[in-house]
Structures are given as structure tokens and as C-alpha cells.
BAMAR-302171 format. One record per residue: residue in three letters; x, y, z of N, C-alpha, C in turn. Coordinates in steps of 0.02 Angstrom, whole numbers, padded with zeros to 5 digits, always signed. Layout:
residues N
ALAXYZXYZXYZ/...
***
This chain:
residues 300
MET-00791-00670-01020-00723-00675-00989-00672-00641-01017/SER-00626-00624-00960-00599-00565-00970-00532-00578-01028/ASN-00501-00530-01063-00453-00520-01107-00384-00562-01060/VAL-00366-00600-01063-00292-00613-01035-00250-00565-01069/SER-00245-00548-01126-00198-00530-01171-00186-00424-01142/GLU-00209-00422-01093-00209-00358-01098-00190-00327-01019/LEU-00166-00396-00991-00144-00404-00910-00060-00394-00936/PRO-00032-00342-00891+00056-00349-00884+00075-00398-00882/SER+00146-00426-00921+00168-00482-00906+00223-00487-00931/LYS+00229-00422-00975+00295-00412-00995+00341-00372-00967/GLU+00424-00382-00948+00448-00341-00904+00498-00295-00952/GLU+00457-00233-00932+00501-00180-00981+00529-00149-00952/ASN+00558-00140-00878+00595-00098-00865+00613-00119-00801/VAL+00687-00132-00768+00708-00160-00677+00744-00086-00655/LEU+00708-00065-00615+00761-00007-00564+00787-00035-00510/LYS+00859-00022-00516+00912-00044-00468+00909+00025-00436/GLY+00928+00002-00384+00964+00051-00342+00958+00061-00245/HIS+00912+00029-00213+00901-00006-00168+00955-00052-00155/GLU+00978-00062-00080+01029-00093-00063+00990-00134+00000/GLY+00965-00190-00013+00917-00225+00022+00854-00231-00010/GLY+00790-00274+00025+00730-00278+00013+00699-00194-00001/VAL+00641-00208-00044+00615-00149-00060+00546-00187-00037/LEU+00521-00129+00013+00455-00135+00030+00387-00117+00008/ALA+00399-00081-00017+00339-00046-00048+00341+00006-00119/ALA+00306-00008-00165+00335+00046-00226+00274+00044-00231/ARG+00265+00115-00269+00180+00153-00276+00191+00205-00363/PHE+00154+00201-00373+00130+00253-00436+00121+00310-00387/ASN+00143+00365-00429+00089+00449-00404+00024+00437-00441/GLY-00001+00496-00439-00072+00526-00436-00086+00475-00515/ASP-00029+00508-00562-00066+00522-00631-00007+00460-00661/GLY+00030+00427-00626+00042+00360-00658+00120+00385-00701/ASN+00140+00420-00681+00206+00454-00723+00258+00428-00680/TYR+00252+00447-00619+00309+00422-00589+00294+00373-00528/CYS+00348+00346-00495+00337+00307-00443+00388+00301-00376/LEU+00376+00296-00339+00394+00290-00261+00397+00242-00253/SER+00478+00222-00219+00490+00140-00180+00511+00162-00106/CYS+00532+00121-00061+00563+00129-00019+00576+00056+00017/GLY+00618+00051+00076+00656-00022+00093+00705-00003+00137/LYS+00733-00066+00141+00773-00096+00211+00820-00057+00214/ASP+00860-00019+00160+00903+00032+00147+00902+00106+00168/ARG+00846+00118+00225+00817+00168+00246+00803+00231+00202/THR+00798+00195+00153+00782+00276+00086+00746+00264+00057/ILE+00694+00317+00018+00638+00323-00026+00687+00351-00079/ARG+00644+00312-00140+00659+00339-00205+00635+00354-00240/LEU+00632+00407-00285+00574+00429-00330+00621+00415-00425/TRP+00567+00374-00451+00586+00349-00514+00533+00380-00563/ASN+00569+00377-00626+00517+00386-00707+00521+00305-00714/PRO+00477+00269-00704+00491+00191-00710+00477+00177-00809/HIS+00449+00214-00828+00428+00211-00908+00489+00214-00954/ARG+00536+00263-00919+00602+00263-00935+00659+00213-00919/GLY+00633+00212-00847+00700+00171-00822+00746+00196-00773/ILE+00730+00284-00742+00763+00333-00735+00765+00328-00655/HIS+00799+00330-00618+00798+00355-00551+00817+00435-00528/ILE+00767+00461-00512+00775+00529-00508+00807+00574-00435/LYS+00778+00537-00383+00802+00575-00313+00798+00520-00241/THR+00831+00529-00222+00837+00497-00137+00827+00526-00094/TYR+00774+00508-00051+00776+00527+00014+00778+00508+00069/LYS+00836+00534+00107+00853+00510+00166+00862+00534+00232/SER+00820+00507+00273+00832+00542+00337+00797+00485+00392/HIS+00764+00429+00372+00727+00379+00410+00801+00348+00451/GLY+00793+00330+00511+00837+00297+00546+00831+00214+00523/ARG+00781+00180+00499+00781+00129+00497+00732+00114+00451/GLU+00711+00032+00423+00685+00047+00369+00621+00080+00346/VAL+00611+00092+00279+00570+00128+00270+00492+00087+00243/ARG+00428+00085+00286+00388+00016+00262+00336+00058+00209/ASP+00338+00113+00212+00270+00130+00167+00291+00211+00145/VAL+00262+00230+00092+00261+00286+00080+00224+00311+00004/HIS+00182+00381+00021+00135+00418-00014+00144+00475-00040/VAL+00128+00492-00079+00110+00564-00130+00066+00589-00128/THR+00060+00676-00129+00001+00720-00128-00008+00709-00209/GLN-00088+00715-00232-00102+00715-00295-00058+00773-00334/ASP-00039+00813-00316-00004+00871-00348+00096+00861-00342/ASN+00090+00805-00322+00177+00782-00327+00212+00821-00274/SER+00183+00856-00250+00231+00906-00203+00265+00905-00128/LYS+00228+00850-00099+00246+00829-00044+00240+00745-00026/LEU+00276+00694-00001+00282+00645+00036+00257+00641+00103/VAL+00253+00572+00114+00229+00548+00181+00276+00478+00176/SER+00317+00470+00229+00356+00409+00240+00333+00363+00309/CYS+00342+00315+00324+00351+00294+00395+00397+00225+00380/GLY+00422+00211+00438+00455+00144+00467+00467+00127+00535/GLY+00520+00078+00520+00555+00059+00591+00558+00089+00644/ASP+00576+00151+00623+00610+00186+00692+00554+00231+00715/ARG+00499+00221+00705+00431+00232+00747+00404+00319+00729/GLN+00448+00337+00665+00413+00403+00653+00376+00416+00569/VAL+00342+00472+00576+00318+00474+00517+00340+00533+00484/PHE+00379+00544+00423+00393+00605+00400+00344+00634+00341/TYR+00353+00713+00348+00318+00747+00296+00381+00777+00244/TRP+00377+00769+00194+00422+00783+00155+00423+00829+00080/ASP+00459+00877+00068+00458+00904+00019+00494+00880-00037/VAL+00441+00872-00097+00471+00823-00154+00536+00862-00190/ALA+00503+00915-00181+00557+00949-00258+00638+00948-00218/THR+00625+00979-00143+00699+00991-00103+00714+00940-00078/GLY+00685+00891-00053+00706+00830-00036+00705+00835+00043/ARG+00660+00899+00054+00703+00926+00131+00645+00867+00166/VAL+00643+00875+00250+00587+00847+00295+00553+00912+00322/ILE+00479+00916+00291+00441+00965+00327+00437+00969+00383/ARG+00420+00900+00411+00377+00877+00486+00406+00821+00508/LYS+00421+00803+00560+00412+00729+00594+00349+00731+00639/PHE+00322+00678+00614+00271+00657+00669+00293+00606+00722/ARG+00295+00610+00787+00294+00564+00823+00261+00560+00874/GLY+00253+00482+00903+00228+00480+00931+00182+00398+00973/HIS+00216+00359+00881+00198+00289+00902+00236+00264+00932/GLY+00216+00213+00973+00252+00176+01005+00298+00117+00992/SER+00271+00104+00920+00325+00053+00894+00317+00066+00828/GLU+00342+00014+00791+00354+00039+00717+00286+00056+00681/VAL+00312+00103+00613+00231+00119+00601+00234+00090+00539/ASN+00155+00066+00518+00176-00003+00465+00157+00052+00379/ALA+00105+00093+00414+00074+00131+00326+00063+00184+00368/VAL+00059+00233+00293+00053+00304+00281-00012+00321+00220/LYS-00040+00356+00233-00094+00396+00183-00092+00476+00212/PHE-00103+00499+00141-00122+00552+00154-00200+00570+00123/ASN-00246+00610+00165-00316+00625+00139-00305+00658+00085/GLU-00381+00652+00042-00384+00689-00012-00369+00749-00025/TYR-00363+00809+00027-00324+00857+00011-00250+00869+00018/ALA-00234+00823+00053-00162+00825+00089-00170+00861+00153/SER-00205+00890+00167-00217+00916+00236-00208+00869+00303/VAL-00201+00814+00294-00214+00754+00364-00156+00692+00335/VAL-00136+00670+00359-00092+00614+00364-00130+00532+00430/VAL-00150+00511+00399-00147+00438+00437-00098+00381+00448/SER-00081+00378+00499-00028+00333+00524-00062+00261+00537/ALA-00043+00207+00508-00041+00124+00553-00003+00094+00589/GLY+00002+00084+00650+00051+00066+00692+00067-00013+00721/TYR+00125-00034+00731+00111-00098+00764+00090-00091+00847/ASP+00106-00030+00858+00078-00020+00937-00020-00014+00939/GLN-00044-00058+00888-00118-00057+00882-00160+00009+00883/SER-00134+00061+00836-00172+00105+00858-00172+00142+00774/LEU-00209+00188+00748-00212+00226+00696-00207+00304+00700/ARG-00172+00361+00709-00147+00403+00725-00181+00455+00655/ALA-00193+00514+00652-00191+00557+00619-00168+00622+00649/TRP-00128+00651+00573-00090+00714+00575-00097+00759+00559/ASP-00097+00833+00559-00112+00899+00530-00057+00923+00503/CYS-00048+00909+00421-00005+00944+00418+00022+01000+00396/ARG-00026+01051+00430-00040+01128+00424-00017+01150+00465/SER-00018+01111+00531-00009+01128+00596+00058+01126+00617/HIS+00076+01175+00676+00145+01143+00697+00154+01105+00756/SER+00095+01086+00770+00093+01052+00831+00127+00963+00808/THR+00147+00939+00857+00179+00876+00856+00133+00825+00873/GLU+00059+00840+00914+00012+00804+00937-00020+00775+00870/PRO-00057+00725+00897-00106+00670+00831-00173+00712+00831/ILE-00206+00729+00798-00263+00770+00802-00331+00718+00826/GLN-00299+00645+00820-00337+00601+00826-00298+00547+00843/ILE-00334+00498+00884-00297+00427+00914-00348+00371+00898/ILE-00346+00309+00861-00393+00274+00857-00383+00194+00882/ASP-00385+00165+00942-00336+00117+00960-00396+00076+01014/THR-00455+00066+00954-00491+00000+00965-00476-00068+00944/PHE-00398-00065+00912-00381-00124+00872-00343-00191+00944/SER-00343-00252+00923-00325-00291+00976-00257-00307+00937/ASP-00250-00286+00906-00169-00302+00863-00133-00253+00822/SER-00079-00254+00786-00040-00215+00750-00098-00209+00682/VAL-00096-00123+00686-00134-00124+00617-00087-00095+00566/MET-00098-00143+00512-00051-00166+00454-00061-00098+00394/SER-00120-00083+00371-00129-00070+00306-00207-00010+00324/VAL-00189+00056+00281-00248+00108+00294-00237+00124+00226/CYS-00345+00140+00205-00365+00164+00161-00415+00234+00168/LEU-00390+00285+00139-00451+00341+00156-00505+00358+00097/THR-00550+00366+00113-00584+00414+00067-00624+00496+00100/LYS-00668+00506+00076-00685+00594+00098-00698+00593+00160/THR-00725+00524+00189-00766+00546+00264-00739+00473+00298/GLU-00691+00437+00271-00685+00361+00324-00626+00359+00317/ILE-00605+00339+00366-00518+00295+00400-00556+00219+00388/ILE-00521+00188+00342-00521+00113+00351-00445+00080+00350/ALA-00460+00016+00411-00384-00006+00414-00393-00082+00423/GLY-00358-00103+00411-00344-00183+00402-00292-00199+00474/SER-00288-00244+00511-00268-00277+00570-00248-00348+00565/VAL-00200-00365+00609-00179-00433+00629-00233-00468+00653/ASP-00276-00438+00714-00320-00457+00729-00383-00481+00693/GLY-00376-00477+00644-00429-00514+00598-00493-00457+00561/THR-00481-00403+00591-00539-00373+00573-00504-00317+00512/VAL-00553-00294+00468-00559-00222+00432-00616-00174+00479/ARG-00577-00112+00488-00621-00078+00527-00639-00015+00492/THR-00692+00011+00483-00715+00072+00446-00750+00123+00495/PHE-00717+00194+00480-00727+00233+00551-00749+00305+00514/ASP-00804+00306+00519-00820+00395+00490-00812+00442+00535/ILE-00763+00466+00504-00748+00536+00554-00803+00575+00566/ARG-00853+00591+00526-00902+00638+00551-00954+00641+00595/ILE-00965+00569+00597-01033+00543+00647-01001+00488+00703/GLY-00921+00511+00703-00889+00456+00744-00901+00378+00761/ARG-00935+00343+00714-00952+00265+00728-00911+00240+00684/GLU-00877+00175+00716-00854+00121+00687-00901+00045+00660/ILE-00860+00016+00627-00890-00037+00591-00844-00093+00596/SER-00843-00145+00610-00778-00202+00613-00810-00248+00574/ASP-00774-00262+00513-00794-00336+00501-00722-00394+00517/ASN-00759-00447+00533-00707-00490+00563-00695-00543+00502/LEU-00644-00563+00467-00633-00609+00429-00595-00660+00459/GLY-00580-00665+00509-00555-00718+00558-00477-00736+00539/HIS-00438-00704+00520-00368-00688+00486-00325-00650+00484/PRO-00261-00650+00498-00221-00588+00498-00238-00564+00453/VAL-00257-00492+00426-00278-00435+00375-00186-00402+00364/ASN-00158-00414+00334-00084-00368+00331-00087-00312+00276/CYS-00144-00323+00226-00155-00258+00165-00223-00249+00159/ILE-00235-00196+00155-00319-00184+00100-00290-00144+00058/SER-00328-00127-00004-00345-00074-00045-00411-00076-00059/MET-00417-00021-00093-00510-00007-00123-00529-00017-00198/SER-00572-00023-00207-00569-00030-00291-00598+00040-00304/ASN-00606+00043-00367-00580+00109-00406-00638+00155-00384/ASP-00700+00099-00403-00779+00126-00404-00790+00148-00330/GLY-00753+00121-00290-00753+00131-00196-00803+00099-00170/ASN-00838+00042-00203-00873-00002-00177-00854-00055-00114/CYS-00789-00049-00134-00751-00137-00099-00702-00131-00083/ILE-00673-00177-00037-00624-00175-00005-00594-00243-00015/LEU-00533-00240-00033-00500-00306-00043-00443-00301+00004/ALA-00438-00372+00052-00404-00392+00103-00355-00437+00081/SER-00283-00426+00104-00237-00499+00091-00238-00525+00178/CYS-00249-00585+00171-00258-00596+00220-00206-00657+00219/LEU-00175-00679+00318-00113-00710+00308-00110-00782+00309/ASP-00172-00814+00268-00200-00879+00258-00200-00899+00183/SER-00170-00856+00157-00115-00859+00082-00220-00845+00033/THR-00250-00804+00059-00302-00786+00034-00326-00699+00030/LEU-00345-00684-00026-00381-00628-00027-00449-00610-00029/ARG-00464-00572-00012-00545-00576+00023-00585-00491+00002/LEU-00625-00513-00051-00659-00445-00077-00726-00452-00022/LEU-00722-00400+00003-00787-00351+00027-00822-00302+00004/ASP-00894-00306+00017-00925-00258+00008-00924-00202+00045/ARG-00928-00141+00017-00903-00096+00091-00961-00075+00142/THR-01025-00082+00083-01082-00047+00127-01110-00106+00166/THR-01112-00163+00148-01127-00202+00213-01104-00268+00239/GLY-01023-00255+00216-00975-00294+00239-00987-00371+00229/GLU-01021-00384+00173-01024-00438+00137-00961-00480+00093/LEU-00934-00527+00123-00884-00553+00074-00899-00584+00028/LEU-00884-00557-00028-00902-00567-00105-00863-00598-00136/GLN-00793-00619-00121-00763-00665-00140-00697-00680-00130/GLU-00658-00726-00139-00587-00761-00112-00555-00771-00166/TYR-00476-00748-00166-00446-00774-00216-00400-00798-00195/LYS-00378-00867-00232-00329-00906-00192-00262-00925-00244/GLY-00230-00965-00225-00172-00994-00251-00087-00971-00255/HIS-00080-00901-00223-00011-00880-00221-00011-00889-00158/VAL+00059-00880-00122+00102-00904-00059+00080-00831-00012/CYS+00047-00828+00049+00072-00742+00094+00036-00791+00161/LYS+00092-00802+00207+00098-00830+00257+00138-00776+00305/SER+00174-00745+00301+00218-00719+00359+00253-00642+00322/TYR+00232-00640+00263+00253-00566+00241+00199-00513+00234/LYS+00212-00469+00256+00170-00418+00220+00161-00398+00141/LEU+00111-00421+00104+00106-00412+00045+00041-00368+00004/ASP+00066-00317-00041+00017-00280-00077-00034-00315-00110/CYS-00090-00298-00114-00153-00325-00168-00148-00254-00203/CYS-00192-00267-00252-00245-00214-00282-00276-00234-00335/LEU-00317-00201-00358-00364-00212-00420-00332-00174-00488/THR-00357-00183-00546-00316-00165-00595-00361-00100-00604/ASN-00349-00065-00652-00375+00021-00653-00467+00011-00672/THR-00455-00048-00726-00542-00063-00723-00585-00091-00691/ASP-00559-00132-00613-00579-00142-00582-00592-00240-00609/ALA-00579-00224-00663-00583-00312-00673-00557-00365-00651/HIS-00498-00343-00635-00462-00398-00605-00433-00388-00549/VAL-00407-00430-00502-00378-00418-00437-00301-00437-00454/ALA-00255-00423-00436-00176-00425-00429-00134-00425-00366/GLY-00103-00454-00356-00041-00489-00288-00002-00511-00315/GLY+00051-00492-00264+00115-00541-00246+00100-00603-00212/SER+00152-00639-00229+00180-00714-00205+00225-00713-00152/GLU+00258-00757-00110+00305-00762-00063+00364-00790-00106/ASP+00337-00831-00159+00390-00868-00202+00396-00836-00258/GLY+00395-00783-00255+00417-00737-00306+00361-00720-00373/TYR+00314-00746-00358+00262-00742-00429+00222-00663-00407/ILE+00193-00669-00457+00130-00619-00455+00065-00661-00506/TYR+00016-00637-00470-00049-00673-00488-00105-00619-00507/PHE-00121-00641-00557-00209-00600-00577-00257-00637-00576/TRP-00310-00619-00553-00363-00658-00541-00437-00634-00590/ASP-00467-00659-00605-00538-00619-00628-00577-00599-00555/LEU-00584-00521-00578-00622-00518-00498-00697-00559-00499/VAL-00743-00573-00534-00785-00595-00528-00796-00668-00496/ASP-00768-00684-00556-00759-00781-00545-00699-00806-00492/ALA-00661-00757-00492-00591-00798-00440-00544-00825-00473/SER-00544-00832-00536-00493-00885-00575-00445-00845-00579/VAL-00391-00893-00581-00319-00858-00606-00320-00864-00673/LEU-00295-00785-00681-00298-00782-00757-00234-00786-00779/SER-00179-00756-00749-00114-00753-00768-00074-00751-00690/ARG-00014-00800-00702+00045-00811-00669+00110-00808-00688/PHE+00148-00780-00662+00215-00769-00679+00275-00762-00642/ARG+00338-00803-00650+00377-00776-00618+00418-00713-00591/ALA+00403-00673-00559+00418-00591-00573+00495-00579-00528/HIS+00501-00609-00467+00560-00597-00438+00589-00630-00417/SER+00647-00646-00397+00701-00700-00367+00666-00712-00271/SER+00645-00672-00257+00605-00681-00191+00548-00659-00174/VAL+00518-00633-00131+00474-00619-00105+00438-00562-00133/VAL+00386-00563-00150+00364-00480-00193+00309-00456-00156/THR+00324-00404-00120+00309-00359-00068+00239-00310-00087/SER+00252-00291-00134+00216-00248-00168+00202-00243-00251/VAL+00135-00221-00257+00124-00197-00331+00065-00159-00321/SER+00102-00102-00384+00053-00048-00393+00024-00020-00473/TYR-00034-00024-00469-00066-00036-00542-00081+00039-00560/HIS-00051+00059-00630-00058+00120-00665-00134+00136-00669/PRO-00150+00204-00660-00218+00237-00645-00251+00211-00731/THR-00201+00243-00770-00250+00234-00853-00237+00176-00873/ASP-00168+00151-00885-00139+00101-00929-00117+00042-00906/ASN-00104+00002-00963-00109-00076-00940-00031-00093-00911/CYS-00021-00046-00868+00034-00057-00848+00045-00072-00746/MET+00104-00119-00725+00109-00130-00657+00159-00114-00641/ILE+00183-00099-00585+00264-00100-00561+00262-00162-00502/SER+00317-00192-00484+00308-00247-00429+00383-00221-00386/ALA+00384-00234-00331+00436-00227-00288+00453-00286-00254/SER+00511-00293-00213+00530-00381-00207+00585-00369-00136/VAL+00583-00407-00105+00647-00423-00071+00699-00429-00112/ASP+00697-00448-00140+00777-00443-00206+00802-00405-00211/GLY+00752-00345-00184+00807-00266-00206+00787-00241-00256/THR+00741-00289-00306+00722-00228-00381+00655-00208-00367/ILE+00653-00164-00406+00571-00150-00407+00575-00175-00515/LYS+00510-00187-00528+00503-00210-00574+00447-00165-00619/VAL+00446-00144-00684+00395-00114-00732+00359-00161-00768/TRP+00306-00181-00775+00271-00226-00812+00231-00205-00874/LYS+00242-00220-00936+00166-00197-00974+00145-00257-01023/THR+00113-00238-01064+00090-00286-01098+00116-00306-01154/
***
């Protein structure tokens, strides 16, 4: 039985500054900082442990939907309602490059491991890969086999994995050009990978999180109790892969036992929809973001 006392549920800090809903909040690679983005068209860098706002990045013309930072914390990438993907210098706050080509809003972005390529997922039913080192504005790859909006993307050394409103989680092996599609039968609005790389957690719009085996595509478990019907809500695994965490449209955060899917903890975290959860890479600490405009830091 998992130890519930290890799960963060004590509000440590509230990060305020966004004017309007926060759409995503993410820890950086070592967990010392976090980045957030939202309706107010800004990206913000924080020290969540001290509750300090460090910097604001402004250049997007519409809401910013996702943000990702490189392992060395030197560059970040963002995307949003203005159909653009921005590649930033973290220290100076300067936009190094703007990647244009998506025909509609961009929902998610990720760097590859070497921070040389950015992959973006669009409302235009496509994934696009961009070379950060080249000055070309054309994508190096376009994947458009989806039949609806692509909401979320994960990368491994050799694969691009994406979740779509068409109900699929698709895995593209970049080396051999192979595509594998797992149909979950419900719109997928967020995917995240387990820390051991063996599983994919998919949030679906029928208020269910589904755990898939990466090699076989087998459905291993389903997690229920939260409300997820109309918003893009993040989900993640804790850093030990022992628990699943997710937000809910009623302002609650849920923790489930990975194996038996029981709800171990649920608490009212925000006054509105919890759009984002991000777990610290090593400590029992989590951040959450909400439509209520706040980011909260949770510890044990």
C-alpha cells in the first residue's frame, strides 16, 4: 500500500502575477525553477520554492498554451493561439526565432533531448518538427495522419508520441519512419510518459486517465473520479512512478495509486479548473495551475 503522507497536499506558496487563466506550469529539468504561461499572452519564470517571480517573456499575440525549457535552462520554446512557435533565449528574454506554418492554434511544444529540434502539436491536425540550429523557417518534418486536433506531444530519443482529439495516441519512430496508432475511443487531451519510459498516461475527455503499455499498446489501468469533459487538463506520474496525479475541472487535484487505481488523496486546490500539474523530478513537491489565475506549490 502506498504511503499517502508522502503525497504533497500542503499549500507552500501561491505564485501570483498572471492576469487571467494559467494554461500550463512546468518545472524545469532540476526542479529549482518553473515556467508558466497563460491567457495574458505571457510566459513567466519563477522560483516556486521561494515564491519569487523572476522574469516575464512577452511576444505572443494571443494566449500562450504551452512552454518547455531545455535541460541546461538556456532556451525555452512556447506556442499558442497566434499559430506561432517561439524559440527564446532565457537569460535575455529575446525571441531567437519564430516558427510559422501551423494553420491554426498550436497546443503543445517540446524540445528533443539535445535541444536541437522542437516538435509542435497543432489544432490543424498536424505535428511539425523544427530545427533550432538552422535559419530555415520551414519545418524539417510534418506529420499529418491525424483526423482531428493534436493536443499533446512527448519525445523519446527516437520517437514522437502524440495524443489527439481523434481518440488516438500515435507513436512515430523517426529512424525507420513507422507509425503505430492506439485508439482509446475517446478524445485525448494530454499525454505524459512514465519516468521509466515504459508507459504513457493519457487524459481523455470522458473524465478518465488511461495508462498504456508503450511496447504493446495494452491498456493497463484506468483512473477515475475527477471531472475532465471540456478543458485540456494535464496529468503526470509522480517521480517514483508509484502514483498518478491529475487536475479536475471542479478545482480539485487527485492522486491515484498507479497499480490498483484507488484514489489516495483528493483536495480542493483552486477556485476554478486545474489546467496543469507538474511533479518535481526528485522531491515530494508539485505545482498546479488554474483558470483562477494562480499557480500553487504543494509539499508534504
